MOPAC internal coordinates of N, CA, C and O (Angstrom, degrees):
PM7 1SCF
backbone

  N    0.0000 0     0.00 0     0.00 0    0    0    0
  C    1.4517 1     0.00 0     0.00 0    1    0    0
  C    1.5286 1   111.43 1     0.00 0    2    1    0
  O    1.2310 1   120.18 1   162.29 1    3    2    1
  N    1.3297 1   117.27 1   -17.71 1    3    2    1
  C    1.4596 1   120.55 1   179.92 1    5    3    2
  C    1.5257 1   112.46 1   -66.99 1    6    5    3
  O    1.2310 1   120.13 1   156.14 1    7    6    5
  N    1.3326 1   117.36 1   -23.86 1    7    6    5
  C    1.4530 1   120.71 1  -177.88 1    9    7    6
  C    1.5322 1   111.90 1   -65.09 1   10    9    7
  O    1.2310 1   119.90 1   153.14 1   11   10    9
  N    1.3228 1   117.80 1   -26.86 1   11   10    9
  C    1.4579 1   120.53 1   179.84 1   13   11   10
  C    1.5247 1   112.67 1   -70.71 1   14   13   11
  O    1.2310 1   120.46 1   159.55 1   15   14   13
  N    1.2992 1   116.72 1   -20.45 1   15   14   13
  C    1.4570 1   119.78 1  -173.34 1   17   15   14
  C    1.5239 1   112.86 1  -104.01 1   18   17   15
  O    1.2310 1   120.00 1  -163.55 1   19   18   17
  N    1.3163 1   117.61 1    16.45 1   19   18   17
  C    1.4610 1   121.12 1   176.99 1   21   19   18
  C    1.5225 1   108.89 1   -67.06 1   22   21   19
  O    1.2310 1   120.72 1   -45.02 1   23   22   21
  N    1.3200 1   116.24 1   134.98 1   23   22   21
  C    1.4521 1   120.80 1   177.85 1   25   23   22
  C    1.5142 1   113.33 1    78.75 1   26   25   23
  O    1.2310 1   119.96 1  -165.78 1   27   26   25
  N    1.3182 1   117.67 1    14.22 1   27   26   25
  C    1.4487 1   120.69 1   177.00 1   29   27   26
  C    1.5210 1   114.01 1    79.69 1   30   29   27
  O    1.2310 1   119.72 1  -167.31 1   31   30   29
  N    1.3381 1   118.13 1    12.69 1   31   30   29
  C    1.4662 1   120.19 1   177.46 1   33   31   30
  C    1.5202 1   108.99 1   -84.13 1   34   33   31
  O    1.2310 1   121.16 1   -56.19 1   35   34   33
  N    1.2932 1   115.40 1   123.81 1   35   34   33
  C    1.4516 1   120.85 1   177.37 1   37   35   34
  C    1.5112 1   111.27 1   -98.04 1   38   37   35
  O    1.2310 1   120.93 1     1.08 1   39   38   37
  N    1.3075 1   115.84 1  -178.92 1   39   38   37
  C    1.4568 1   121.52 1  -178.56 1   41   39   38
  C    1.5283 1   111.30 1   -62.36 1   42   41   39
  O    1.2310 1   120.30 1   138.76 1   43   42   41
  N    1.3158 1   117.03 1   -41.24 1   43   42   41
  C    1.4656 1   119.22 1  -178.14 1   45   43   42
  C    1.5292 1   111.54 1   -66.98 1   46   45   43
  O    1.2310 1   119.80 1   143.43 1   47   46   45
  N    1.3326 1   117.98 1   -36.57 1   47   46   45
  C    1.4595 1   120.37 1   178.48 1   49   47   46
  C    1.5222 1   111.01 1   -68.01 1   50   49   47
  O    1.2310 1   120.51 1   139.76 1   51   50   49
  N    1.3340 1   116.63 1   -40.24 1   51   50   49
  C    1.4605 1   120.39 1   179.14 1   53   51   50
  C    1.5212 1   110.35 1   -64.91 1   54   53   51
  O    1.2310 1   120.32 1   137.86 1   55   54   53
  N    1.3323 1   117.00 1   -42.14 1   55   54   53
  C    1.4668 1   120.75 1   178.03 1   57   55   54
  C    1.5291 1   111.20 1   -63.52 1   58   57   55
  O    1.2310 1   120.26 1   141.89 1   59   58   57
  N    1.3089 1   117.11 1   -38.11 1   59   58   57
  C    1.4565 1   121.47 1   178.31 1   61   59   58
  C    1.5290 1   110.70 1   -65.24 1   62   61   59
  O    1.2310 1   120.17 1   138.82 1   63   62   61
  N    1.3112 1   117.28 1   -41.18 1   63   62   61
  C    1.4628 1   121.52 1   178.13 1   65   63   62
  C    1.5271 1   110.41 1   -64.51 1   66   65   63
  O    1.2310 1   120.39 1   134.85 1   67   66   65
  N    1.3336 1   116.86 1   -45.15 1   67   66   65
  C    1.4694 1   120.90 1   179.19 1   69   67   66
  C    1.5192 1   110.48 1   -62.59 1   70   69   67
  O    1.2310 1   119.83 1   138.21 1   71   70   69
  N    1.3064 1   117.92 1   -41.79 1   71   70   69
  C    1.4629 1   121.71 1   178.38 1   73   71   70
  C    1.5264 1   111.24 1   -62.79 1   74   73   71
  O    1.2310 1   120.44 1   136.35 1   75   74   73
  N    1.3194 1   116.77 1   -43.65 1   75   74   73
  C    1.4624 1   120.59 1   178.34 1   77   75   74
  C    1.5278 1   110.90 1   -62.51 1   78   77   75
  O    1.2310 1   120.17 1   138.45 1   79   78   77
  N    1.3340 1   117.28 1   -41.55 1   79   78   77
  C    1.4614 1   120.58 1   177.83 1   81   79   78
  C    1.5231 1   111.23 1   -63.99 1   82   81   79
  O    1.2310 1   120.64 1   139.83 1   83   82   81
  N    1.3256 1   116.39 1   -40.17 1   83   82   81
  C    1.4652 1   119.77 1   177.70 1   85   83   82
  C    1.5268 1   111.72 1   -62.83 1   86   85   83
  O    1.2310 1   120.66 1   138.78 1   87   86   85
  N    1.3211 1   116.35 1   -41.22 1   87   86   85
  C    1.4605 1   119.95 1   179.34 1   89   87   86
  C    1.5264 1   112.02 1   -68.14 1   90   89   87
  O    1.2310 1   120.40 1   143.11 1   91   90   89
  N    1.3368 1   116.85 1   -36.89 1   91   90   89
  C    1.4606 1   120.33 1  -178.16 1   93   91   90
  C    1.5197 1   112.92 1   -74.72 1   94   93   91
  O    1.2310 1   120.16 1   136.46 1   95   94   93
  N    1.3308 1   117.30 1   -43.54 1   95   94   93
  C    1.4579 1   120.46 1  -170.92 1   97   95   94
  C    1.5266 1   114.23 1  -109.54 1   98   97   95
  O    1.2310 1   119.68 1   163.12 1   99   98   97
  N    1.3023 1   118.22 1   -16.88 1   99   98   97
  C    1.4597 1   120.42 1  -179.94 1  101   99   98
  C    1.5188 1   112.11 1    85.34 1  102  101   99
  O    1.2310 1   121.13 1   -16.74 1  103  102  101
  N    1.3061 1   115.44 1   163.26 1  103  102  101
  C    1.4567 1   121.61 1  -175.23 1  105  103  102
  C    1.5177 1   114.23 1   -70.88 1  106  105  103
  O    1.2310 1   120.15 1   152.27 1  107  106  105
  N    1.3262 1   117.33 1   -27.73 1  107  106  105
  C    1.4614 1   119.95 1  -177.57 1  109  107  106
  C    1.5267 1   112.05 1   -81.45 1  110  109  107
  O    1.2310 1   119.95 1   146.89 1  111  110  109
  N    1.3027 1   117.71 1   -33.11 1  111  110  109
  C    1.4721 1   121.62 1  -175.61 1  113  111  110
  C    1.5287 1   112.14 1   -86.62 1  114  113  111
  O    1.2310 1   119.73 1   155.16 1  115  114  113
  N    1.3094 1   118.12 1   -24.84 1  115  114  113
  C    1.4625 1   121.60 1  -174.87 1  117  115  114
  C    1.5291 1   113.32 1   -61.51 1  118  117  115
  O    1.2310 1   118.12 1   133.48 1  119  118  117
  N    1.3382 1   121.19 1   -46.52 1  119  118  117
  C    1.4685 1   119.26 1   177.98 1  121  119  118
  C    1.5295 1   113.03 1   -60.80 1  122  121  119
  O    1.2310 1   120.82 1   144.71 1  123  122  121
  N    1.3314 1   116.03 1   -35.29 1  123  122  121
  C    1.4596 1   120.76 1   177.19 1  125  123  122
  C    1.5272 1   110.89 1   -63.33 1  126  125  123
  O    1.2310 1   120.50 1   136.53 1  127  126  125
  N    1.3229 1   116.65 1   -43.47 1  127  126  125
  C    1.4584 1   121.26 1   179.38 1  129  127  126
  C    1.5257 1   111.56 1   -65.09 1  130  129  127
  O    1.2310 1   120.35 1   137.67 1  131  130  129
  N    1.3243 1   116.94 1   -42.33 1  131  130  129
  C    1.4632 1   120.81 1   179.81 1  133  131  130
  C    1.5298 1   111.04 1   -66.39 1  134  133  131
  O    1.2310 1   120.56 1   141.37 1  135  134  133
  N    1.3198 1   116.53 1   -38.63 1  135  134  133
  C    1.4659 1   121.04 1   177.92 1  137  135  134
  C    1.5300 1   109.74 1   -62.82 1  138  137  135
  O    1.2310 1   120.38 1   136.72 1  139  138  137
  N    1.3217 1   116.87 1   -43.28 1  139  138  137
  C    1.4646 1   121.37 1   178.33 1  141  139  138
  C    1.5180 1   111.77 1   -64.81 1  142  141  139
  O    1.2310 1   120.65 1   140.67 1  143  142  141
  N    1.3264 1   116.37 1   -39.33 1  143  142  141
  C    1.4659 1   119.92 1   178.24 1  145  143  142
  C    1.5239 1   110.33 1   -65.91 1  146  145  143
  O    1.2310 1   120.39 1   140.50 1  147  146  145
  N    1.3212 1   116.86 1   -39.50 1  147  146  145
  C    1.4648 1   120.51 1   178.30 1  149  147  146
  C    1.5155 1   112.00 1   -63.84 1  150  149  147
  O    1.2310 1   120.84 1   138.91 1  151  150  149
  N    1.3356 1   116.00 1   -41.09 1  151  150  149
  C    1.4655 1   119.92 1   177.54 1  153  151  150
  C    1.5272 1   110.83 1   -64.72 1  154  153  151
  O    1.2310 1   120.61 1   140.18 1  155  154  153
  N    1.3139 1   116.45 1   -39.82 1  155  154  153
  C    1.4635 1   120.48 1   178.69 1  157  155  154
  C    1.5198 1   111.85 1   -63.40 1  158  157  155
  O    1.2310 1   120.65 1   137.58 1  159  158  157
  N    1.3167 1   116.37 1   -42.42 1  159  158  157
  C    1.4652 1   120.53 1   178.69 1  161  159  158
  C    1.5202 1   110.14 1   -65.16 1  162  161  159
  O    1.2310 1   120.49 1   139.07 1  163  162  161
  N    1.3440 1   116.67 1   -40.93 1  163  162  161
  C    1.4653 1   120.70 1   179.48 1  165  163  162
  C    1.5206 1   110.62 1   -63.35 1  166  165  163
  O    1.2310 1   119.91 1   135.92 1  167  166  165
  N    1.3367 1   117.77 1   -44.08 1  167  166  165
  C    1.4569 1   121.30 1   178.22 1  169  167  166
  C    1.5191 1   111.28 1   -62.51 1  170  169  167
  O    1.2310 1   120.38 1   140.12 1  171  170  169
  N    1.3285 1   116.87 1   -39.88 1  171  170  169
  C    1.4598 1   121.05 1   178.60 1  173  171  170
  C    1.5225 1   110.79 1   -63.17 1  174  173  171
  O    1.2310 1   120.20 1   134.86 1  175  174  173
  N    1.3312 1   117.21 1   -45.14 1  175  174  173
  C    1.4614 1   120.94 1   179.05 1  177  175  174
  C    1.5235 1   111.17 1   -63.71 1  178  177  175
  O    1.2310 1   120.45 1   138.71 1  179  178  177
  N    1.3375 1   116.74 1   -41.29 1  179  178  177
  C    1.4603 1   120.55 1   178.00 1  181  179  178
  C    1.5309 1   111.12 1   -62.04 1  182  181  179
  O    1.2310 1   120.78 1   139.18 1  183  182  181
  N    1.3241 1   116.11 1   -40.82 1  183  182  181
  C    1.4632 1   120.27 1   179.24 1  185  183  182
  C    1.5282 1   111.16 1   -67.32 1  186  185  183
  O    1.2310 1   120.41 1   144.85 1  187  186  185
  N    1.3163 1   116.83 1   -35.15 1  187  186  185
  C    1.4639 1   120.03 1   178.93 1  189  187  186
  C    1.5288 1   111.62 1   -69.66 1  190  189  187
  O    1.2310 1   120.04 1   148.31 1  191  190  189
  N    1.3360 1   117.52 1   -31.69 1  191  190  189
  C    1.4570 1   121.40 1  -178.35 1  193  191  190
  C    1.5221 1   113.05 1   -88.79 1  194  193  191
  O    1.2310 1   120.09 1   170.66 1  195  194  193
  N    1.3223 1   117.43 1    -9.34 1  195  194  193
  C    1.4503 1   122.08 1  -178.89 1  197  195  194
  C    1.5288 1   109.23 1   -70.70 1  198  197  195
  O    1.2310 1   120.19 1   -43.89 1  199  198  197
  N    1.3321 1   117.24 1   136.11 1  199  198  197
  C    1.4726 1   118.48 1   179.20 1  201  199  198
  C    1.5241 1   111.14 1   -63.87 1  202  201  199
  O    1.2310 1   120.94 1   -35.83 1  203  202  201
  N    1.3041 1   115.80 1   144.17 1  203  202  201
  C    1.4573 1   121.72 1  -177.96 1  205  203  202
  C    1.5226 1   108.55 1   -78.94 1  206  205  203
  O    1.2310 1   120.80 1   -52.50 1  207  206  205
  N    1.3249 1   116.08 1   127.50 1  207  206  205
  C    1.4552 1   121.43 1   176.21 1  209  207  206
  C    1.5115 1   108.87 1  -120.19 1  210  209  207
  O    1.2310 1   121.08 1   -24.76 1  211  210  209
  N    1.2882 1   115.54 1   155.24 1  211  210  209
  C    1.4580 1   120.16 1  -179.69 1  213  211  210
  C    1.5196 1   108.36 1   -93.84 1  214  213  211
  O    1.2310 1   120.49 1   -98.79 1  215  214  213
  N    1.3188 1   116.68 1    81.21 1  215  214  213
  C    1.4610 1   122.45 1  -176.65 1  217  215  214
  C    1.5186 1   111.79 1   -72.40 1  218  217  215
  O    1.2310 1   119.81 1   156.50 1  219  218  217
  N    1.3320 1   117.96 1   -23.50 1  219  218  217
  C    1.4549 1   120.20 1  -178.68 1  221  219  218
  C    1.5301 1   111.71 1   -64.08 1  222  221  219
  O    1.2310 1   119.92 1   143.66 1  223  222  221
  N    1.3289 1   117.76 1   -36.34 1  223  222  221
  C    1.4608 1   120.75 1   178.83 1  225  223  222
  C    1.5193 1   111.31 1   -66.86 1  226  225  223
  O    1.2310 1   119.67 1   147.03 1  227  226  225
  N    1.3175 1   118.23 1   -32.97 1  227  226  225
  C    1.4445 1   122.06 1  -179.65 1  229  227  226
  C    1.5317 1   111.14 1   -71.45 1  230  229  227
  O    1.2310 1   119.83 1   151.88 1  231  230  229
  N    1.3027 1   117.92 1   -28.12 1  231  230  229
  C    1.4639 1   121.50 1  -175.00 1  233  231  230
  C    1.5197 1   113.11 1   -90.14 1  234  233  231
  O    1.2310 1   119.82 1   165.49 1  235  234  233
  N    1.3427 1   117.94 1   -14.51 1  235  234  233
  C    1.4559 1   120.43 1  -179.68 1  237  235  234
  C    1.5218 1   109.22 1   -71.51 1  238  237  235
  O    1.2310 1   120.35 1   -41.32 1  239  238  237
  N    1.3409 1   116.93 1   138.68 1  239  238  237
  C    1.4640 1   119.03 1   176.66 1  241  239  238
  C    1.5257 1   110.24 1   -70.18 1  242  241  239
  O    1.2310 1   120.84 1   -29.22 1  243  242  241
  N    1.3023 1   116.01 1   150.78 1  243  242  241
  C    1.4637 1   121.36 1  -179.14 1  245  243  242
  C    1.5279 1   109.14 1   -66.30 1  246  245  243
  O    1.2310 1   121.13 1   -43.10 1  247  246  245
  N    1.3183 1   115.45 1   136.90 1  247  246  245
  C    1.4609 1   120.22 1  -179.96 1  249  247  246
  C    1.5242 1   109.63 1   -79.84 1  250  249  247
  O    1.2310 1   121.07 1   -34.97 1  251  250  249
  N    1.3242 1   115.55 1   145.03 1  251  250  249
  C    1.4638 1   120.13 1  -178.50 1  253  251  250
  C    1.4910 1   112.01 1   -84.34 1  254  253  251
  O    1.2310 1   120.10 1   180.00 1  255  254  253

């Protein structure tokens, strides 16, 4: 339960944010938006954990 209070956000602030999102996007669009945000976060984490490769050297044409 401590994870909900990271950054000083309490239960009332989280409920207020959820209510505002519901009013802005509606009940049908909100799950779609959250799913997209989750996929974006997952892709970002995967990219951060991916080993760094030097792709620029592979793309340079061979020198004569």
